[in-house]
C-alpha positions as CSV (number, residue, x, y, z in Angstrom):
1,M,-4.9,9.3,22.8
2,N,-6.1,6.0,24.4
3,F,-7.6,3.0,22.5
4,N,-9.8,0.2,23.8
5,L,-8.5,-3.1,22.7
6,E,-11.8,-5.0,23.3
7,D,-13.7,-2.4,21.2
8,L,-11.0,-2.6,18.5
9,L,-11.3,-6.4,18.3
10,N,-15.1,-6.0,18.1
11,G,-14.7,-3.6,15.2
12,K,-16.1,-0.5,16.9
13,R,-15.6,2.4,14.6
14,L,-14.5,4.9,17.2
15,A,-11.9,2.5,18.5
16,I,-10.6,1.9,15.0
17,S,-10.4,5.6,14.3
18,R,-8.5,6.3,17.5
19,A,-6.0,3.4,16.9
20,L,-5.5,4.7,13.3
21,S,-4.8,8.2,14.6
22,I,-2.3,6.8,17.1
23,V,-0.5,5.0,14.2
24,E,-0.5,8.0,11.9
25,N,0.6,10.5,14.5
26,S,3.2,8.6,16.5
27,A,6.8,8.4,15.5
28,V,6.9,5.0,17.3
29,I,3.7,3.0,17.9
30,P,3.1,2.4,21.6
31,E,4.1,-1.0,22.9
32,A,0.6,-1.9,24.0
33,L,-0.8,-1.3,20.5
34,N,2.1,-3.2,18.9
35,K,1.4,-6.2,21.1
36,A,-2.3,-6.0,20.1
37,I,-1.4,-5.8,16.4
38,Y,1.0,-8.8,16.3
39,G,-1.2,-10.9,18.5
40,H,-4.2,-10.7,16.2
41,I,-3.3,-10.0,12.6
42,G,-3.4,-12.5,9.8
43,H,-7.2,-12.7,9.1
44,A,-7.6,-10.3,6.2
45,H,-6.9,-10.5,2.5
46,R,-4.8,-7.4,1.5
47,V,-5.4,-6.1,-2.0
48,G,-3.4,-3.3,-3.7
49,I,-4.8,-1.3,-6.5
50,T,-2.3,0.9,-8.4
51,G,-1.9,2.4,-11.8
52,S,-1.4,5.8,-13.6
53,P,-3.5,8.8,-12.6
54,G,-6.9,8.9,-14.2
55,A,-7.0,5.2,-14.8
56,G,-10.3,5.0,-12.9
57,K,-8.9,3.1,-9.8
58,S,-11.4,4.6,-7.4
59,S,-14.4,3.9,-9.6
60,L,-13.2,0.3,-10.1
61,L,-12.8,-0.1,-6.3
62,D,-16.2,1.3,-5.8
63,A,-17.7,-1.4,-8.0
64,L,-15.6,-4.1,-6.2
65,I,-16.8,-3.0,-2.8
66,S,-20.4,-3.5,-4.0
67,I,-19.7,-7.1,-4.8
68,W,-17.8,-7.8,-1.6
69,R,-20.7,-6.4,0.4
70,Q,-23.1,-8.5,-1.5
71,E,-21.0,-11.5,-0.4
72,E,-21.3,-10.1,3.2
73,K,-17.6,-9.4,3.4
74,T,-16.4,-6.4,5.4
75,V,-14.0,-4.0,3.6
76,G,-11.4,-1.6,5.0
77,I,-10.0,0.9,2.5
78,I,-6.7,2.8,2.9
79,S,-6.9,5.5,0.3
80,I,-3.6,7.2,-0.3
81,D,-4.3,10.8,-1.3
82,P,-2.1,13.6,-2.3
83,T,-0.9,15.8,0.7
84,S,-2.7,19.1,1.2
85,P,-0.2,21.9,0.8
86,F,-1.9,23.8,3.6
87,T,-2.6,21.2,6.3
88,G,-0.3,18.4,5.4
89,G,-3.3,16.1,5.5
90,A,-5.1,14.0,2.8
91,I,-7.3,15.9,0.3
92,L,-10.0,13.2,0.6
93,G,-10.8,12.9,-3.1
94,D,-11.4,9.2,-3.0
95,R,-13.9,9.5,-0.1
96,I,-16.0,11.7,-2.3
97,R,-15.9,9.1,-5.2
98,M,-16.9,6.3,-2.8
99,L,-19.5,8.3,-0.9
100,R,-22.3,5.7,-1.4
101,H,-20.2,3.2,0.8
102,H,-19.0,5.7,3.4
103,K,-22.0,5.2,5.7
104,D,-22.1,1.4,5.3
105,K,-21.1,-0.1,8.6
106,G,-19.4,-2.9,6.8
107,V,-17.1,-0.5,5.0
108,F,-14.4,1.7,6.7
109,I,-12.6,4.3,4.5
110,R,-9.5,6.0,5.8
111,S,-7.8,8.6,3.7
112,M,-4.0,9.1,4.3
113,A,-1.7,11.7,3.0
114,T,1.5,10.6,1.1
115,R,3.5,13.3,2.9
116,G,6.2,13.2,0.3
117,N,6.4,9.4,0.1
118,L,7.2,8.7,-3.5
119,G,6.4,5.0,-3.1
120,G,2.7,5.7,-3.5
121,L,1.9,4.4,0.0
122,A,1.8,6.6,3.1
123,D,4.5,5.8,5.7
124,K,2.0,4.3,8.1
125,A,-0.2,2.5,5.6
126,Q,1.1,-0.9,6.7
127,E,0.4,-0.4,10.3
128,S,-3.0,1.1,9.5
129,A,-3.8,-2.2,7.6
130,D,-2.8,-4.1,10.7
131,I,-5.3,-2.1,12.7
132,M,-8.1,-2.9,10.2
133,D,-7.0,-6.5,10.2
134,I,-7.4,-7.0,14.0
135,A,-10.7,-5.1,13.8
136,G,-11.9,-8.0,11.8
137,F,-12.2,-6.7,8.2
138,D,-12.2,-9.5,5.6
139,I,-10.7,-7.4,2.8
140,I,-8.2,-4.5,3.2
141,V,-7.5,-2.4,0.1
142,F,-4.6,-0.1,-0.5
143,E,-5.4,2.4,-3.2
144,T,-2.4,4.3,-4.2
145,V,-2.1,8.0,-5.2
146,G,-1.3,7.1,-8.8
147,V,2.1,8.5,-9.6
148,G,3.4,5.9,-12.0
149,Q,6.2,3.4,-11.8
150,V,7.5,4.4,-8.4
151,E,4.5,2.8,-6.6
152,L,6.3,-0.5,-6.1
153,D,5.9,-0.6,-2.4
154,V,2.3,-1.5,-2.8
155,A,3.4,-5.1,-3.8
156,K,5.1,-5.4,-0.4
157,A,2.0,-4.2,1.5
158,A,-0.5,-6.3,-0.4
159,D,-1.1,-10.0,-0.9
160,T,-2.8,-9.4,-4.3
161,T,-1.7,-6.5,-6.5
162,I,-3.9,-5.2,-9.3
163,V,-2.4,-2.9,-11.9
164,V,-5.0,-0.8,-13.7
165,L,-4.2,0.3,-17.2
166,V,-6.3,2.2,-19.8
167,P,-6.6,1.7,-23.6
168,E,-4.3,4.7,-24.1
169,N,-1.5,2.7,-22.5
170,G,-1.5,0.2,-25.3
171,D,1.4,1.7,-27.3
172,D,3.5,2.1,-24.1
173,I,3.1,-1.3,-22.5
174,Q,6.0,-3.0,-24.3
175,A,8.2,0.0,-23.4
176,M,7.4,-0.1,-19.7
177,K,10.4,-0.8,-17.6
178,A,10.6,-3.6,-15.0
179,G,8.6,-2.4,-12.1
180,L,5.0,-1.5,-12.3
181,T,4.2,-4.2,-14.8
182,E,6.2,-6.8,-12.9
183,I,4.5,-6.4,-9.6
184,A,1.0,-7.2,-10.9
185,D,-0.8,-10.4,-9.9
186,I,-3.8,-9.1,-11.9
187,F,-3.9,-6.7,-14.8
188,T,-7.1,-4.9,-15.8
189,I,-7.7,-2.8,-18.8
190,N,-10.1,-0.3,-17.4
191,K,-12.4,2.0,-19.5
192,A,-12.7,-0.8,-21.9
193,D,-15.6,1.0,-23.6
194,R,-12.9,3.2,-25.2
195,D,-11.2,2.6,-28.5
196,G,-7.9,0.7,-28.2
197,S,-8.9,-1.6,-25.4
198,N,-8.5,-4.8,-27.4
199,Q,-5.0,-3.6,-28.6
200,A,-4.0,-3.0,-25.0
201,F,-5.3,-6.4,-23.9
202,V,-3.2,-8.1,-26.6
203,Q,-0.1,-6.1,-25.6
204,V,-0.4,-7.1,-22.0
205,Q,-1.2,-10.7,-22.9
206,N,2.0,-10.9,-25.1
207,M,4.1,-9.3,-22.4
208,I,2.8,-11.9,-19.9
209,E,3.5,-14.8,-22.2
210,M,7.1,-13.6,-22.8
211,R,7.9,-12.9,-19.1
212,F,6.2,-15.8,-17.5
213,H,6.6,-18.6,-20.1
214,G,7.1,-21.9,-18.4
215,S,6.6,-20.5,-14.9
216,E,5.2,-22.9,-12.3
217,N,4.1,-20.0,-10.1
218,W,1.1,-17.7,-10.5
219,I,0.8,-16.2,-13.9
220,P,-0.9,-12.8,-14.0
221,T,-4.5,-12.7,-15.3
222,I,-6.0,-9.9,-17.4
223,S,-9.5,-8.4,-17.2
224,K,-11.2,-5.8,-19.4
225,T,-13.4,-3.6,-17.3
226,S,-15.7,-0.6,-17.6
227,T,-17.5,1.0,-14.7
228,L,-19.8,2.8,-17.1
229,T,-21.1,-0.4,-18.7
230,N,-20.3,-2.7,-15.8
231,E,-18.2,-4.8,-18.2
232,G,-15.8,-7.3,-16.7
233,I,-16.3,-6.4,-13.0
234,E,-17.4,-9.9,-12.1
235,D,-14.4,-11.3,-14.1
236,L,-12.0,-9.1,-12.2
237,Y,-13.7,-10.2,-8.9
238,R,-13.2,-13.9,-9.9
239,N,-9.5,-13.3,-10.7
240,I,-9.0,-11.7,-7.3
241,N,-10.6,-14.8,-5.6
242,M,-8.5,-17.2,-7.8
243,H,-5.3,-15.5,-6.7
244,Y,-6.4,-15.6,-3.1
245,Q,-7.0,-19.4,-3.3
246,Y,-3.6,-19.7,-4.9
247,L,-2.0,-17.8,-2.1
248,K,-3.6,-20.1,0.5
249,S,-2.8,-23.3,-1.3
250,S,0.8,-22.4,-2.0
251,K,1.3,-21.1,1.6
252,T,2.3,-17.7,0.2
253,L,-0.3,-15.9,2.3
254,E,1.5,-17.0,5.5
255,K,4.9,-16.2,4.0
256,N,3.7,-12.7,3.2
257,R,2.5,-12.2,6.7
258,L,5.8,-13.3,8.2
259,N,7.8,-11.2,5.8
260,R,5.8,-8.1,6.8
261,I,6.4,-8.8,10.5
262,S,10.1,-9.3,9.8
263,S,10.3,-6.0,8.0
264,K,8.5,-4.3,10.8
265,I,10.9,-5.7,13.4
266,Q,13.9,-4.6,11.3
267,S,12.4,-1.1,11.0
268,L,11.8,-0.9,14.7
269,L,15.4,-2.0,15.4
270,N,16.8,0.5,13.0
271,T,14.8,3.3,14.7
272,L,15.9,2.2,18.2
273,I,19.5,2.0,17.2
274,L,19.5,5.4,15.5
275,D,17.6,7.0,18.4
276,E,20.2,5.6,20.8
277,F,23.1,6.7,18.7
278,W,22.0,10.2,18.0
279,T,22.3,11.7,21.4
280,A,22.1,15.5,21.9
281,L,25.9,15.6,22.3
282,R,26.6,13.7,19.1
283,K,24.1,15.9,17.1
284,Q,25.8,19.0,18.6
285,Y,29.3,17.7,17.6
286,L,28.1,17.0,14.0
287,D,26.6,20.5,13.7
288,Q,29.9,22.0,14.9
289,Y,31.9,19.9,12.5
290,L,29.8,20.8,9.5
291,S,29.6,24.5,10.3
292,N,33.4,24.7,9.7
293,F,33.3,22.5,6.6
294,D,32.8,24.2,3.2
295,N,33.7,21.5,0.7
296,T,31.6,18.6,-0.6
297,L,32.0,15.6,1.7
298,T,34.0,12.8,0.0
299,S,33.7,9.2,1.2
300,N,37.0,9.6,3.1
301,E,35.6,12.7,4.9
302,I,32.4,10.8,5.8
303,I,34.4,8.0,7.3
304,K,36.4,10.6,9.2
305,V,33.2,12.2,10.6
306,L,31.9,8.8,11.7
307,K,35.1,8.1,13.5
308,E,35.4,11.5,15.1
309,I,31.8,11.8,16.1
310,D,32.1,9.3,18.9
311,K,35.0,11.1,20.7
312,P,32.8,13.3,22.8
313,Q,31.0,10.3,24.4
């Protein structure tokens, strides 16, 4: 499948869709597309929204999109959906919940399947964000599938990470392990119209005070939100903007961009090295070796395999 770079840079939806399909379906992104990506990224503010299933992430994002669009900002959404057991594709639940924005030319929603990725983000989510970046979107949002504390890779993908909690989390917040609560730049207690929202707010506030006391870096903010009553949405929006200004003034935004490029280069090198090493002959030798081996491999046996596997070359 071909893509038109000029159309992509001009934000043409067909060009964006084609480039995203190339990214999702290619084991290695074509060199021409890689050059286009790394020659033009760095414009967008990347926001991650994560939290437990049922926390209302999609409804909250729907409300934020409305504010961004009122500010005439374009928004790209990478919505990480569970994988369909039949097709291997995304189930598209979040597109249904954000249907009122789907036909807005300033909003582009892409559902991606996790395909077994326990980190909450699809394997190609980073590259998909790069495509949206060079297409000129002001805001790019990763919304994770919502599987709990394993969603830590959202923090690597995003500049600003929002962790969504609900009042029912209040009793569990102090017991949460390092991970989900420590990646947050912003906390929001969603469904704040429910009982227990004040307790959950205080619990998060106490946790922040203990963990970030005396810190000279960004200290996570807290919002209480309800998409039913529209409570706190503007406050959450202000906190997102505050964090973005902090990122720019502290030069962290540029550092994040360079770190993502560095990780991508390392990933490409690892892929190239492995592809070069695993020739058909080496794979055949390994299969023959293991077919005659019945015991569990010890560390010494693994070293022996690595040494022996080069002999046919």
